[in-house]
Every structure is written in structure tokens, then in C-alpha cells.
C-alpha positions as CSV (number, residue, x, y, z in Angstrom):
1,M,2.5,2.4,1.4
2,Y,5.1,-0.3,1.2
3,F,7.8,2.1,2.4
4,T,5.6,3.0,5.4
5,L,4.8,-0.6,6.0
6,F,8.5,-1.5,6.1
7,F,9.1,0.9,9.0
8,I,6.0,-0.1,10.8
9,I,7.1,-3.7,10.7
10,R,10.7,-3.0,11.5
11,D,9.8,-0.8,14.6
12,F,6.5,-2.4,15.4
13,R,6.9,-2.1,19.2
14,S,7.4,1.7,19.0
15,F,4.5,1.9,16.6
16,E,2.3,-0.2,18.9
17,K,3.2,2.0,21.9
18,G,2.4,5.2,19.9
19,V,-1.0,3.8,18.9
20,I,-1.8,2.8,22.5
21,K,-0.8,6.2,23.7
22,Y,-3.0,8.2,21.4
23,M,-6.1,5.9,21.4
24,P,-9.0,7.7,23.0
25,F,-9.8,4.7,25.2
26,K,-8.8,3.4,28.6
27,R,-5.6,1.2,28.4
28,S,-7.7,-2.0,29.1
29,H,-10.1,-1.2,26.2
30,T,-7.2,-0.5,23.8
31,K,-5.5,-3.8,24.7
32,R,-8.8,-5.6,24.2
33,L,-9.1,-4.0,20.7
34,G,-5.5,-4.9,19.8
35,T,-6.0,-8.5,20.9
36,A,-9.2,-8.9,18.9
37,I,-7.5,-7.5,15.8
38,R,-4.5,-9.8,16.2
39,N,-6.7,-12.9,16.8
40,L,-8.9,-12.2,13.8
41,T,-5.9,-11.5,11.5
42,Y,-4.3,-14.8,12.6
43,S,-7.5,-16.7,12.1
44,N,-8.0,-15.3,8.6
45,I,-4.3,-15.7,7.5
46,L,-3.9,-19.2,9.0
47,G,-7.4,-20.1,7.8
48,Q,-6.6,-19.1,4.2
49,G,-3.4,-21.2,4.1
50,F,-5.2,-24.2,5.6
51,I,-8.1,-23.9,3.3
52,A,-5.7,-23.7,0.3
53,I,-4.0,-27.0,1.4
54,V,-7.3,-28.8,2.1
55,Q,-8.9,-27.7,-1.2
56,G,-5.8,-28.6,-3.3
57,T,-5.7,-32.0,-1.6
58,L,-9.4,-32.6,-2.2
59,V,-9.1,-31.7,-5.9
60,G,-6.2,-34.1,-6.2
61,I,-8.2,-36.9,-4.5
62,G,-11.1,-36.1,-6.8
63,F,-8.9,-36.4,-9.9
64,V,-7.7,-39.8,-8.6
65,I,-11.2,-41.0,-7.8
66,F,-12.5,-40.1,-11.3
67,G,-9.4,-41.3,-13.1
68,I,-8.4,-37.9,-14.4
69,A,-4.7,-37.4,-15.4
70,N,-2.1,-35.5,-13.3
71,P,-3.9,-35.3,-10.0
72,V,-0.9,-34.1,-8.0
73,F,-0.1,-31.3,-10.5
74,W,-3.7,-30.1,-10.6
75,G,-4.0,-30.4,-6.8
76,V,-1.1,-28.0,-6.4
77,V,-2.5,-25.6,-9.0
78,S,-5.8,-25.7,-7.2
79,M,-4.0,-25.0,-3.9
80,F,-2.7,-21.7,-5.4
81,L,-5.9,-20.8,-7.2
82,S,-8.0,-21.3,-4.1
83,M,-6.8,-17.9,-2.8
84,I,-9.2,-16.4,-5.4
85,P,-12.6,-16.5,-3.6
86,M,-15.5,-18.3,-5.3
87,F,-13.6,-18.9,-8.6
88,G,-10.4,-20.5,-7.3
89,S,-10.9,-24.3,-7.3
90,P,-13.6,-24.3,-10.0
91,L,-11.0,-23.0,-12.4
92,V,-9.4,-26.4,-12.1
93,F,-12.2,-29.0,-11.8
94,M,-14.7,-27.3,-14.1
95,P,-12.5,-27.4,-17.3
96,A,-11.4,-30.9,-16.3
97,G,-15.0,-32.0,-16.1
98,I,-15.9,-30.3,-19.4
99,I,-12.8,-32.0,-21.1
100,E,-13.9,-35.4,-19.8
101,I,-17.5,-34.9,-21.0
102,S,-16.3,-33.8,-24.4
103,N,-14.1,-37.0,-24.6
104,G,-17.2,-39.1,-23.8
105,N,-16.3,-39.9,-20.2
106,Y,-19.6,-38.7,-18.7
107,V,-19.2,-40.3,-15.3
108,S,-15.8,-38.8,-14.7
109,G,-16.8,-35.4,-16.1
110,F,-20.1,-34.9,-14.3
111,G,-18.6,-36.7,-11.2
112,I,-15.7,-34.3,-10.8
113,I,-18.0,-31.2,-11.3
114,L,-20.5,-32.4,-8.7
115,Y,-17.7,-33.5,-6.3
116,G,-16.0,-30.1,-6.7
117,Y,-19.1,-28.0,-6.1
118,I,-20.6,-30.2,-3.3
119,L,-17.3,-30.9,-1.4
120,V,-14.4,-28.7,-2.5
121,T,-16.1,-25.3,-2.6
122,T,-18.3,-26.0,0.5
123,I,-15.3,-26.9,2.7
124,D,-14.0,-23.3,2.3
125,N,-16.9,-21.8,4.2
126,V,-16.9,-24.5,6.9
127,I,-13.2,-24.3,7.7
128,R,-13.3,-20.4,7.7
129,M,-16.2,-20.4,10.1
130,M,-14.6,-23.0,12.4
131,L,-11.3,-21.3,12.6
132,G,-12.9,-17.8,13.1
133,R,-14.9,-19.2,16.0
134,R,-12.0,-21.1,17.6
135,I,-9.1,-18.6,17.3
136,A,-10.9,-15.2,17.2
137,N,-14.2,-16.2,18.8
138,T,-15.9,-14.6,15.8
139,H,-19.5,-15.5,15.0
140,P,-19.8,-17.3,11.6
141,L,-22.2,-14.6,10.3
142,I,-19.6,-11.9,10.8
143,T,-17.1,-13.9,8.8
144,I,-19.5,-14.6,5.9
145,I,-20.9,-11.1,5.8
146,G,-17.4,-9.6,6.1
147,V,-16.1,-11.6,3.2
148,V,-19.2,-10.8,1.0
149,I,-18.8,-7.1,1.8
150,G,-15.0,-7.0,1.8
151,I,-14.2,-8.6,-1.6
152,P,-16.1,-6.0,-3.7
153,L,-14.4,-3.2,-1.7
154,F,-10.9,-4.5,-1.3
155,G,-10.5,-7.3,-3.8
156,I,-8.8,-10.5,-2.6
157,L,-7.6,-8.7,0.6
158,G,-11.3,-8.3,1.4
159,I,-11.2,-11.9,2.8
160,L,-9.1,-10.4,5.6
161,Y,-10.3,-6.8,5.8
162,G,-14.1,-7.5,5.6
163,P,-14.5,-9.6,8.8
164,L,-11.8,-7.5,10.5
165,I,-13.7,-4.2,9.9
166,I,-17.0,-5.6,11.1
167,S,-15.5,-7.2,14.2
168,V,-13.6,-4.0,15.1
169,F,-16.8,-2.0,14.6
170,L,-18.7,-4.3,17.0
171,I,-15.9,-4.2,19.5
172,M,-15.8,-0.3,19.3
173,L,-19.6,-0.3,20.0
174,E,-19.0,-2.5,23.1
175,I,-16.2,-0.2,24.3
176,F,-18.3,3.0,23.7
177,D,-21.2,1.3,25.6
178,A,-18.9,0.4,28.5
179,N,-17.5,4.0,28.6
180,R,-21.0,5.4,28.5
181,L,-22.1,3.2,31.5
182,E,-18.9,4.3,33.4
183,L,-19.6,8.0,32.7
184,A,-23.3,7.6,33.7
185,K,-22.2,5.9,37.0
186,I,-19.6,8.6,37.7
187,S,-22.1,11.4,37.0
188,G,-24.8,9.6,39.1
189,E,-22.3,9.4,42.0
190,E,-21.5,13.1,41.6
191,T,-25.2,14.0,41.5
192,G,-25.8,12.0,44.7
193,E,-22.9,13.8,46.4
194,N,-24.3,17.2,45.4
195,D,-27.8,16.2,46.8
196,E,-26.3,15.2,50.1
197,N,-24.5,18.6,50.3
């Protein structure tokens, strides 16, 4: 797969022309499908990077607020771990909270856990929905359902593939509907011409 991917990326213009040539749609529909896939891919990739930076920064700020040691280091660790959906950032602030509680610092311990679950983990969904809506014009439900379905099927890549598959499916339905209406219009015109004859 990596070998094939290398040549696809290296000769992507030729690959793109071949795909457009053999797609069973009108050229305008094929371009629309390609644009939608590109925009959705950009929104997910950019979104994931931006979410990682925001979550890492928020974890670092939380460590500073509650007086927990090494906020910059754990913020950077949280930034990388945030790529793991649902379990990323909690792998940093949960153990930190438990350690603080075990040391008798109940305010810091419970504070960082509540701060993490209320703010850090929630911001992931908010940013993902906002970017999906702005860049790819994707409804937030498509993003959420796509991620929920995609992660069990594809693992971490399901963050990208889940919403992409659902969006492509909906676009294909619209294209098929537009083709059906065009065919009905053409057959109606032909029937009208035969009646006149």
C-alpha cells in the first residue's frame, strides 16, 4: 500500500486525470465530489493538528492553575496524546489528579480532573464541528457520527475516514438524484416529441 501510495502522490496529477476519466458521472459532478473530499480531508487534518495544540495548551494552563509540577512538559505530552480519541488528554490529567489526591492535595487533584473533563475533552468536539462546518460545510452530526463509526472500523484513522465516507455517500446520493432528474427530463422530452409525431 505504501509503495502504491508513493506513486499516487508522486504522479498525483496523472492519477487524478485517470480517476476523472473513468468516473461514471458527468465532469461537473466528478469535480464536485473531488472538491468535497479535498475540503473534508483538509478540515479533518487541520482540525486534528489545531485540536492537539489547543488541548495541550489547556492541559498546561490547568497544571499552572492547580500548581502541578512541569506544566510545559505535560502540555506537550498531552498535545501528542490528544491524537488518540477519547483517551488522549485524560491519560495526562487523570493520573496527575490521582497523584495529587493521594498526596493530600484534594483541591488540585479534583480540580484538574474536573477541569480536564469539562474543558479539555469538550473543546475537541466543539473545534472539530466548527472547522468541519467552516472548511468543508459539513453538518456537525456527520462529523460526530462519522468519528463514532469510523474509529471502531479504522482505528485512529477513523477520525478522518468516518466523516469522509458518510459525506461522500451523501454527495453520491445527491449526484444520483440529479442524474435521475436529468434522465427523467430527457425521457419526458423524447416522449413529448414522439406524441407530436
